[in-house]
C-alpha positions in Angstrom: 11.5 24.3 21.0 9.6 24.4 24.3 5.9 24.9 25.1 2.9 22.8 24.7 2.0 20.8 21.6 -0.2 22.3 18.9 -2.1 19.3 17.5 -4.0 17.3 16.8 -1.5 16.2 14.1 -2.6 15.5 10.6 -0.7 14.5 7.5 0.8 17.7 5.9 -1.3 18.8 3.0 1.5 19.5 0.5 4.5 17.6 2.1 3.1 14.3 3.4 6.5 13.1 4.6 5.6 15.1 7.8 2.7 15.8 10.0 1.2 19.3 10.4 0.0 21.0 13.5 -3.3 22.8 13.9 -1.9 25.8 12.2 -0.9 23.8 9.1 2.9 24.0 9.9 5.0 20.9 9.3 6.1 19.0 12.4 9.3 17.0 12.3 9.0 14.3 15.0 12.1 12.9 16.7 12.6 11.3 20.1 13.8 8.5 22.2 11.4 6.0 23.9 11.9 3.4 26.5 9.9 0.3 27.6 8.5 1.3 31.0 7.0 4.8 30.3 3.4 3.5 30.8 3.6 0.3 32.8 6.2 -0.2 35.5 8.7 -3.0 34.8 11.0 -4.4 37.4 12.3 -7.4 39.3 10.1 -6.8 42.3 6.4 -7.4 42.6 5.0 -4.7 42.3 7.8 -3.1 40.3 9.3 0.2 41.5 7.3 3.0 39.9 8.8 4.7 36.9 9.6 8.4 37.3 7.9 9.8 34.3 8.4 13.5 35.1 12.2 12.9 35.3 12.0 11.1 32.0 10.3 14.1 30.4 13.0 16.4 31.8 15.5 14.1 30.2 13.7 14.3 26.8 13.1 18.1 26.9 16.8 18.8 27.8 17.8 17.0 24.6 15.2 18.7 22.4 13.0 15.7 21.8 9.3 16.0 20.9 8.0 12.4 20.5 7.8 9.2 22.4 6.1 5.8 22.0 4.1 5.1 25.2 4.8 1.3 25.5 2.2 -1.2 26.3 3.6 -4.5 27.6 0.9 -7.2 27.4 2.5 -10.0 29.3 2.5 -10.0 33.1 6.1 -11.2 33.1 9.0 -10.7 30.7 12.1 -12.9 30.6 14.8 -10.7 29.1 16.7 -13.8 27.9 14.5 -13.4 24.8 16.5 -10.1 24.1 19.8 -11.9 24.3 20.7 -9.8 27.4 23.9 -11.1 28.8 22.5 -11.2 32.4 18.9 -12.2 31.7 16.3 -11.4 34.3 12.6 -11.8 34.9 10.6 -8.6 35.0 7.1 -8.0 36.3 4.8 -5.6 34.4 2.0 -3.6 36.0 -0.7 -2.2 35.8 -2.8 -3.8 33.0 -5.9 -2.6 31.3 -8.2 -5.1 32.9 -9.2 -5.6 36.5 -8.2 -8.7 38.4 -11.0 -9.4 40.8 -11.0 -13.2 40.5 -12.6 -15.5 41.6 -9.8 -18.0 41.2 -6.1 -17.5 40.6 -4.3 -16.9 37.4 -1.1 -18.8 36.4 1.0 -16.2 38.2 -0.8 -16.8 41.5 -2.8 -13.6 41.5 -6.5 -13.2 41.0 -7.8 -13.8 37.5 -8.5 -11.0 35.0 -12.0 -10.0 34.1 -11.7 -9.0 30.5 -15.1 -7.2 30.7 -14.0 -4.9 33.5 -11.3 -2.2 33.0 -8.8 -1.2 35.6 -9.2 2.6 36.3 -5.6 2.8 37.5 -4.3 1.8 34.1 -6.5 4.3 32.2 -5.9 7.0 34.7 -2.2 6.7 34.3 -2.5 6.6 30.5 -4.4 9.9 30.4 -2.2 11.5 32.9 1.0 10.7 31.1 -0.2 11.8 27.7 -1.6 15.0 29.2 1.6 15.9 31.1 3.8 15.1 28.0 1.7 17.4 25.9 2.3 20.3 28.3 6.0 19.7 27.9 5.7 19.8 24.0 5.9 16.1 23.5 3.7 14.1 21.1 2.8 10.6 22.3 2.1 7.5 20.3 -0.1 5.2 22.4 0.8 1.6 21.7 -2.4 -0.5 21.9 -1.0 -4.0 21.5 2.4 -5.6 21.7 3.2 -8.6 19.5 6.9 -9.1 20.1 6.5 -10.7 23.5 4.1 -13.4 22.3 6.5 -14.2 19.4 9.7 -14.5 21.4 9.4 -14.6 25.2 9.5 -18.2 26.4 6.1 -19.0 28.0 4.7 -15.7 26.7 1.2 -17.0 26.0 0.9 -18.4 29.6 1.8 -14.9 30.8 -0.9 -13.1 28.7 -4.2 -11.9 30.3 -6.2 -13.6 27.4 -4.9 -17.0 28.2 -7.8 -19.1 29.5 -5.9 -19.9 32.7 -5.5 -16.2 33.5 -9.0 -14.9 32.9 -12.6 -15.5 33.9 -14.6 -17.6 31.4 -16.6 -15.6 28.8 -19.7 -17.7 29.1 -21.8 -17.7 25.9 -19.0 -15.6 24.3 -16.3 -18.1 24.9 -14.5 -19.0 21.6 -15.4 -22.4 20.4 -12.1 -22.9 18.6 -8.6 -22.8 20.1 -7.2 -19.3 20.8 -3.5 -19.0 21.6 -0.6 -16.6 21.2 -0.4 -17.5 17.5 -3.9 -16.5 16.5 -4.8 -14.0 19.2 -4.2 -11.1 16.8 -6.3 -12.3 13.9 -10.0 -12.1 13.0 -10.6 -15.7 13.8 -12.6 -15.2 17.0 -15.4 -12.7 17.1 -15.6 -12.9 20.9 -11.9 -12.1 21.3 -12.1 -9.4 18.7 -15.1 -7.8 20.5 -13.0 -7.6 23.7 -10.0 -6.1 21.8 -12.3 -3.5 20.2 -13.9 -2.6 23.5 -10.4 -2.0 24.9 -9.4 0.2 21.9 -12.6 2.3 22.3 -11.7 2.8 26.0 -8.2 4.0 25.1 -9.7 6.4 22.5 -12.2 7.7 25.0 -9.4 8.2 27.5 -7.1 10.4 25.3 -9.0 11.5 22.2 -9.5 15.1 23.5 -5.8 15.5 24.0 -4.0 17.2 21.1 -0.7 15.4 21.4 -2.0 11.8 21.0 -1.2 9.3 18.2 -2.0 5.6 18.1 0.1 2.6 17.2 -1.9 -0.6 16.7 0.7 -3.2 17.6 4.5 -3.4 18.1 6.1 -6.0 15.8 3.2 -8.3 15.3 3.9 -10.7 12.5 2.4 -11.2 9.0 -0.5 -13.2 10.3 -1.9 -10.0 12.0 -2.0 -7.8 8.9 -5.7 -7.9 8.2 -6.4 -7.7 12.0 -4.3 -4.5 12.1 -6.0 -3.0 9.0 -9.4 -3.8 10.7 -8.4 -2.0 14.0 -7.0 1.0 12.1 -10.3 1.4 10.4 -12.2 0.9 13.7 -10.2 3.6 15.4 -10.8 6.0 12.5 -14.5 5.3 12.4 -14.9 5.7 16.1 -12.9 8.9 16.3 -14.9 10.3 13.4 -17.6 10.9 16.0 -15.2 12.7 18.4 -14.1 16.4 18.4 -10.6 15.5 17.4 -9.0 12.8 15.1 -5.5 11.5 15.5 -3.0 9.7 13.3 -2.9 5.9 13.5 0.3 4.0 12.8 1.4 0.5 11.8 4.9 -0.8 12.6 7.2 -3.4 11.1 7.6 -6.9 12.4 11.3 -6.1 12.5 14.4 -8.1 11.6 14.6 -6.9 8.0 12.1 -9.5 6.8 9.0 -7.3 6.5 7.1 -6.5 3.3 7.0 -2.7 2.7 3.8 -3.2 0.5 1.7 -4.3 3.5 2.6 -1.2 5.4 2.1 1.2 2.4 -1.2 -0.5 1.5 -2.6 -0.2 5.0 -5.1 2.5 6.1 -2.5 3.8 8.5 -1.3 7.5 8.5 2.2 6.6 9.5 4.5 3.5 9.4 7.8 2.3 10.9 9.3 0.0 8.3 12.3 -2.4 8.1 11.5 -4.3 4.9 13.5 -6.9 3.1 15.6 -5.3 0.3 16.0 -1.9 1.9 19.0 -0.8 4.0 17.3 1.6 6.5 20.3 1.2 8.8 23.1 2.4 6.6 21.6 4.1 3.6 17.9 4.9 4.2 15.9 5.3 1.1 14.4 8.8 0.6 10.8 9.2 1.8 8.3 9.6 -1.0 5.4 10.9 1.0 3.3 7.8 0.5 3.2 7.6 4.3 4.7 9.6 7.1 7.7 7.4 8.2 8.8 7.3 11.8 12.0 5.4 11.3 12.5 3.5 14.6 15.8 1.9 15.7 13.7 -0.6 17.6 12.7 -2.3 14.3 16.1 -2.0 12.7 18.5 -3.1 15.5 16.3 -3.7 18.6 18.8 -1.6 20.5 21.1 0.3 18.2 21.6 3.4 16.1 24.3 6.1 15.9 24.8 9.8 14.9 25.3 9.0 11.2 22.0 7.1 11.1 20.2 10.1 12.6 21.6 12.5 10.0 21.2 10.2 7.0 17.6 9.6 8.0 16.8 13.3 8.5 18.3 14.3 5.1 16.3 11.5 3.4 13.0 13.0 4.7 12.4 10.6 7.5 11.4 11.1 11.2 14.0 9.1 13.2 13.2 7.8 16.7 15.5 5.9 19.0 14.8 2.8 21.2 16.5 4.0 24.4 17.9 1.8 27.2 17.6 5.0 29.3 18.4 4.1 32.9 19.4 0.6 31.7 17.1 -1.0 34.3 15.0 -2.9 31.8 17.7 -3.8 29.3 21.3 -3.0 30.0 22.7 -3.0 26.5 25.2 -1.1 24.3 27.5 1.8 24.7 26.0 4.7 26.7 28.3 7.3 25.0 27.0 6.2 21.6 23.4 6.3 22.8 23.9 9.8 24.2 25.4 10.9 20.9 22.4 9.6 19.1 20.0 11.4 21.5 21.9 14.7 21.2 22.1 14.4 17.4 18.3 13.9 17.2 17.8 17.2 19.1 20.2 19.0 16.8 18.3 17.9 13.7 15.1 19.2 15.3 16.5 22.6 16.1 17.7 22.9 12.6 14.4 21.7 11.2 12.5 24.3 13.2 15.0 27.0 12.2 14.6 26.5 8.5 11.0 25.4 8.4 10.0 22.0 6.9 6.9 22.8 4.9 8.7 22.7 1.6 11.7 20.5 2.5 12.1 17.3 0.5 14.9 14.8 0.0 17.0 15.7 -3.0 20.0 13.2 -2.9 20.9 14.2 -6.5 21.8 17.7 -5.4 24.8 16.7 -3.3 27.7 14.5 -4.1 27.3 12.7 -0.8 23.7 11.7 -1.7 22.3 13.2 1.6 20.5 16.4 0.9 17.2 17.8 2.2 16.2 20.9 0.4 13.6 23.5 -0.6 15.4 24.2 -3.8 16.2 27.8 -4.3 15.9 28.6 -0.6 17.9 26.2 1.6 20.0 23.0 1.3 20.9 20.8 4.3 23.7 18.4 3.3 25.3 15.6 5.4 28.8 14.5 4.8 29.2 11.1 6.5 32.9 11.0 6.0 33.6 14.7 6.0 36.0 16.0 3.3 34.5 17.7 0.2 31.0 17.9 -1.1 29.7 19.3 -4.3 26.3 20.9 -4.2 24.1 21.6 -7.2 22.9 25.2 -7.0 21.6 25.5 -10.5 18.2 26.4 -9.1 19.6 29.4 -7.2 19.7 33.0 -8.5 22.1 35.2 -6.6 24.5 34.5 -3.8 24.3 31.9 -1.0 25.7 31.8 2.5 27.0 28.5 4.0 27.4 27.4 7.5 29.0 24.3 9.0 27.3 22.5 11.9 28.7 19.9 14.3 26.3 16.9 13.9 26.5 16.2 17.7 26.3 19.6 19.2 24.9 21.9 16.6 27.8 24.3 17.1 28.0 26.5 14.0 31.0 27.8 12.0 30.9 30.2 9.0 31.3 28.6 5.6 31.5 31.7 3.5 29.5 32.8 0.5 29.3 31.6 -3.0 27.5 32.4 -6.3 24.4 30.3 -7.2 23.5 29.1 -10.7 26.1 26.3 -10.8 27.8 23.6 -8.8 29.8 24.6 -5.8 32.3 22.6 -3.8 32.8 23.0 -0.1 35.4 21.4 2.2 34.5 20.5 5.8 36.6 22.5 8.3 37.5 19.5 10.5 38.0 15.8 10.1 35.0 13.6 10.6 31.3 13.8 9.6 29.8 17.2 9.1 26.6 19.1 8.2 26.5 21.9 5.6 23.6 24.4 5.6 23.4 26.5 2.5 20.9 29.3 2.4 20.1 31.9 -0.3 21.5 35.2 0.9 
């Protein structure tokens, strides 16, 4: 499970629930991600630098192979918007654009020049994607962040594109009003040109690295749909002229009110849904392969998730990822023991995935009485028992004998489950109380 990445990733040719590496092998992506992996966030100005190398050690020790590299657009973040019990104001730095002035922005610092990039930001971006790749971790580079403009009080006044925070654009200045509600639309060609220039700069910075993916925007609302489609197409067209092309993703607006159709209809290669009418928290629907799904606790709970959610998602053909409070310096939320259980369970699913090989593995809920079964029928069956106890597995597609193994969902510790004859339905009983994983392989 260690060693450098082997991308660039592309949608698997025959099992599009997963990506494939440069050798055509299915890659099951799992991981935990936190908010200050790219920009520093803290209560001092400037913030205390984030120890990215230590974070990679943390991820590798738990068997993870994916992170979102967060982009925070606002210069300040009031965590009261997250319902944090002890709300605090955080400073975010660096940003993609230089701040040479003249004149002061609303935070008392020199104004941004949106036509001049900050080499420190892009140098850090490249360095962090590059070092993660050497540690075997794929990185989704977040281009824009919509949640802050939607929910942080005074968020627009803290955004670099606010007229009070930037130099005038001269002849390119928008003639109509641009604010936090229509910034991520196609209403202003001048603003769109600046956004597209920034996107091209990001692509130029990381496109030669084989572990990169892109995410257009985190939790931007319905009004941004066509803008996101436009940028996905822009990225794909621009990368077509590069030596490597990388997957582009589109994520949910969160809160269980999204429309799955707008994600599935997008030109994105991967999506992170939380649509109305689907219970991705407690009973995730099986992946169909219409898109690669990176199922993110960020869009389901904000901060949440548990061991059962990890295994239910895995056995339904999804790629689960966890929004992680990590050192709890940005958001101090939830039960650390539960979060560590979630992190460890993710690593166990990945070890199992690499052991059995995922090229032919598809969700087959009808083959197990619990409804949670990932299988290449006739070869291997991975079954999750959320409540433990008994499970009946349909082995009608098996000729000959099978060998079973029980796994601890949190540690991966294995216990022999004996042999059985294929060609019918076989019942197994978990060896201990509590949830369990059954791995059945053709002998």
